[in-house]
C-alpha positions in Angstrom: -17.3 -10.7 -11.7 -18.2 -7.1 -10.9 -17.9 -4.6 -13.8 -15.0 -2.2 -12.8 -16.9 0.7 -14.4 -20.0 2.0 -12.5 -21.2 4.2 -15.4 -19.8 6.2 -18.3 -20.8 9.7 -19.5 -20.6 10.3 -23.2 -20.3 13.9 -24.5 -19.7 13.7 -28.2 -16.4 11.8 -28.8 -15.4 12.4 -25.1 -16.3 9.9 -22.4 -15.8 9.9 -18.7 -16.0 6.7 -16.7 -16.5 6.3 -13.0 -14.6 3.3 -11.7 -15.2 1.3 -8.5 -11.4 1.4 -8.0 -11.4 5.2 -7.5 -14.6 5.2 -5.3 -13.2 2.5 -3.0 -9.8 4.0 -2.7 -11.1 7.5 -2.0 -13.5 6.1 0.6 -10.7 4.2 2.3 -8.6 7.3 2.4 -11.3 9.5 3.9 -12.3 7.0 6.6 -8.6 6.5 7.6 -7.9 10.2 7.6 -11.0 10.8 9.8 -9.9 8.2 12.3 -6.3 9.5 12.3 -7.6 13.0 13.0 -9.6 11.7 16.0 -6.5 9.9 17.3 -4.4 13.0 16.8 -6.9 15.0 18.8 -6.8 12.4 21.6 -3.0 12.9 21.7 -3.3 16.7 22.0 -2.7 17.6 18.4 -4.8 19.6 16.0 -7.0 17.3 13.9 -7.1 20.0 11.1 -3.4 19.1 10.4 -4.6 15.9 8.9 -7.1 17.5 6.6 -4.7 20.3 5.6 -2.0 18.0 4.5 -4.2 15.3 3.0 -4.6 16.8 -0.6 -0.8 17.2 -0.9 0.0 13.7 0.4 -2.7 12.3 -1.9 -1.4 14.0 -5.1 2.2 13.1 -4.3 1.3 9.6 -3.3 -0.8 8.8 -6.4 2.0 10.2 -8.6 4.6 8.2 -6.8 2.5 5.0 -6.7 2.0 5.2 -10.4 5.6 5.8 -11.2 6.7 2.9 -9.0 4.2 0.6 -10.7 5.3 1.6 -14.2 9.0 1.2 -13.2 8.3 -2.2 -11.7 6.5 -3.3 -14.8 9.4 -2.2 -17.0 11.9 -3.9 -14.7 10.0 -7.1 -15.1 10.3 -7.0 -18.9 7.0 -5.3 -19.7 6.9 -3.2 -22.8 3.4 -1.7 -22.5 4.5 1.7 -21.2 7.6 1.9 -23.4 5.6 1.2 -26.6 2.8 3.6 -25.6 3.9 6.1 -22.9 0.5 7.7 -22.8 -0.7 4.6 -20.8 1.5 5.8 -17.9 -1.1 8.5 -17.0 -4.1 6.1 -17.5 -4.5 5.5 -13.8 -8.2 4.4 -14.0 -7.0 1.2 -15.7 -5.5 0.2 -12.3 -1.8 -0.1 -11.5 -0.6 1.7 -8.3 2.2 0.4 -6.1 1.9 1.3 -2.5 5.7 1.7 -2.0 5.8 4.6 -4.4 2.9 6.1 -2.5 4.8 5.8 0.7 8.0 7.4 -0.7 6.4 10.4 -2.5 3.5 10.8 0.0 6.0 10.6 2.9 8.1 13.3 1.3 5.1 15.6 1.0 4.2 14.8 4.6 7.7 15.7 5.8 7.6 19.0 3.9 4.3 19.9 5.4 5.4 19.1 8.9 8.6 21.1 8.5 6.8 24.1 7.1 4.2 24.1 9.8 6.7 23.3 12.6 4.6 20.3 13.7 5.9 17.5 15.9 6.6 14.8 13.2 6.6 11.9 15.7 3.2 12.9 17.0 1.8 12.9 13.5 3.4 9.7 12.5 2.2 7.8 15.5 -1.3 9.0 14.9 -1.2 8.1 11.2 0.6 4.8 11.3 -2.2 2.4 12.3 -4.6 4.1 9.9 -2.2 3.7 6.9 -2.7 -0.1 7.4 -6.4 0.3 7.9 -6.7 2.4 4.7 -4.8 -0.2 2.7 -7.0 -2.9 4.0 -10.2 -1.0 3.2 -9.0 -0.3 -0.3 -8.1 -3.9 -1.2 -11.6 -4.9 -2.5 -10.8 -2.7 -5.4 -8.2 -5.2 -6.5 -10.8 -7.9 -6.5 -13.0 -5.9 -8.8 -10.1 -5.1 -11.1 -9.0 -8.8 -11.1 -5.4 -7.9 -10.1 -2.8 -8.7 -7.5 -3.8 -12.4 -7.4 -1.5 -15.3 -6.9 -0.9 -18.7 -8.5 -3.6 -21.4 -9.1 -5.0 -23.0 -6.0 -7.6 -25.7 -5.2 -8.3 -24.1 -1.8 -12.0 -23.2 -1.1 -11.3 -19.4 -1.1 -9.6 -19.4 -4.5 -11.0 -16.8 -7.0 -11.7 -17.0 -10.7 -9.8 -14.7 -13.1 -11.0 -14.3 -16.6 -8.8 -14.7 -19.7 -8.4 -10.9 -20.3 -6.8 -10.4 -16.8 -4.6 -13.4 -16.7 -0.8 -13.0 -16.3 1.2 -14.2 -19.3 2.5 -17.2 -17.4 -1.0 -18.2 -16.5 -2.8 -17.5 -19.8 -2.6 -21.1 -21.2 -6.2 -22.2 -21.1 -5.2 -25.8 -21.7 -3.2 -25.9 -18.5 -5.5 -23.4 -16.6 -9.1 -23.7 -17.9 -11.0 -20.5 -17.3 -14.1 -22.3 -16.0 -12.3 -24.4 -13.4 -9.1 -22.7 -12.4 -9.0 -20.5 -9.3 -6.2 -18.4 -7.9 -4.9 -17.3 -4.5 -6.5 -13.9 -3.6 -3.2 -12.4 -2.4 -4.8 -9.0 -2.0 -7.2 -10.5 0.6 -4.3 -12.0 2.5 -2.7 -8.6 2.8 -6.0 -7.1 3.7 -6.5 -9.5 6.6 -2.9 -9.0 7.8 -3.4 -5.2 7.7 -6.6 -5.3 9.6 -4.9 -7.4 12.3 -1.8 -5.2 12.3 -3.8 -2.0 12.5 -5.8 -3.4 15.4 -2.6 -4.4 17.3 -1.1 -1.0 16.9 -4.3 0.8 18.0 -4.5 -1.5 21.0 -0.9 -0.9 22.0 -1.3 2.9 21.5 -4.2 2.9 24.0 -3.0 0.2 26.4 0.6 1.5 26.8 0.1 5.2 26.1 2.3 6.4 29.0 5.1 3.9 28.3 5.4 4.3 24.6 8.1 6.7 23.4 7.5 9.1 20.4 7.9 7.2 17.2 7.3 3.7 18.6 4.0 3.2 16.9 5.4 4.3 13.6 8.4 2.0 13.9 5.9 -0.8 14.7 4.1 0.1 11.5 7.4 -0.3 9.6 7.9 -3.8 11.1 4.4 -5.1 10.6 3.8 -3.6 7.2 7.1 -4.9 6.0 6.7 -8.4 7.3 3.1 -8.7 6.0 4.0 -7.6 2.5 7.1 -9.9 2.5 4.9 -12.8 3.3 2.3 -11.9 0.7 5.0 -11.6 -1.9 5.4 -15.4 -1.6 2.2 -15.7 -3.7 2.9 -12.9 -6.2 4.0 -14.4 -9.6 3.7 -11.0 -11.3 6.6 -9.3 -9.5 10.0 -9.0 -11.3 12.9 -11.0 -9.7 16.1 -9.2 -9.1 19.0 -10.9 -11.1 21.3 -13.1 -9.0 19.2 -12.6 -5.9 16.1 -14.7 -6.5 13.9 -12.2 -4.8 11.4 -9.6 -6.0 12.0 -5.9 -5.7 8.9 -5.6 -3.5 9.9 -8.4 -1.2 13.4 -6.9 -0.7 12.0 -3.5 0.0 9.5 -5.0 2.5 12.2 -6.9 4.3 14.3 -3.7 4.5 11.3 -1.8 5.9 10.9 -4.4 8.7 14.6 -4.4 9.5 14.8 -0.6 9.7 11.7 -0.6 11.9 13.3 -3.1 14.3 16.5 -1.2 14.4 14.8 2.2 15.1 12.5 0.7 17.6 15.4 -0.8 19.6 17.3 2.4 19.3 14.3 4.4 20.6 14.4 2.3 23.8 18.2 2.7 24.1 18.9 -1.0 23.5 21.9 0.2 21.6 23.3 3.3 19.9 23.9 3.7 16.2 27.6 4.0 15.1 27.2 7.5 13.7 25.5 9.0 16.8 27.4 11.5 18.8 28.4 10.3 22.3 27.2 12.5 25.1 
């Protein structure tokens, strides 16, 4: 396996480690932001909007992604962050949940767009495909950290996970020998889905540019991102299950994302009207 730490600088008792996780995620963000800025320029917007808002979205997104991950861990019965709260801010260890990033980063995005009086739909339609692309480009970091894997498999593309990174239910080396047991690379499944979904949205945005209404690409992102994550959650044994529902929090949120996307997409094309809308 690849060492998650590229190198460590020691200054007395202080040490600073550079992790592959951070390098890969930052690289994915920069590539996606650059491509989104090009798309925004093509649509007649100012590409500088992307770069101006990026630091605020990143700070809010990382904060929210960490909080969601910690809350999800605790909801699943984990005690690590309750027993030692300082671990909450130890982001280099890994542990960010994309839904928290969407919520907090989305709020920062909304504030920026409102303050600058920018067309929100124009921005969202430019950003949506590259959110999926950014997620896909960042997924190799999960492989290096040996996280977000699924149950044991005998399929040819199964990956090894060492004892230190095994989930509690998969840590019995008698049942799951370290030398011979391989696991579903669920992060790779989501990566492939996101590449395909991003490609589809980009193709639609160019092919039907005149026919697409504002927000259509973003609503398509909600649908595709939600469906993809809901499917991937099938192979995620680490996610806490909601009592009496038999479904993980992440899978429920994913399905709701997809449902909201379908409803908004149909409404955008006047297939129906929402009950609370004023009649003209």
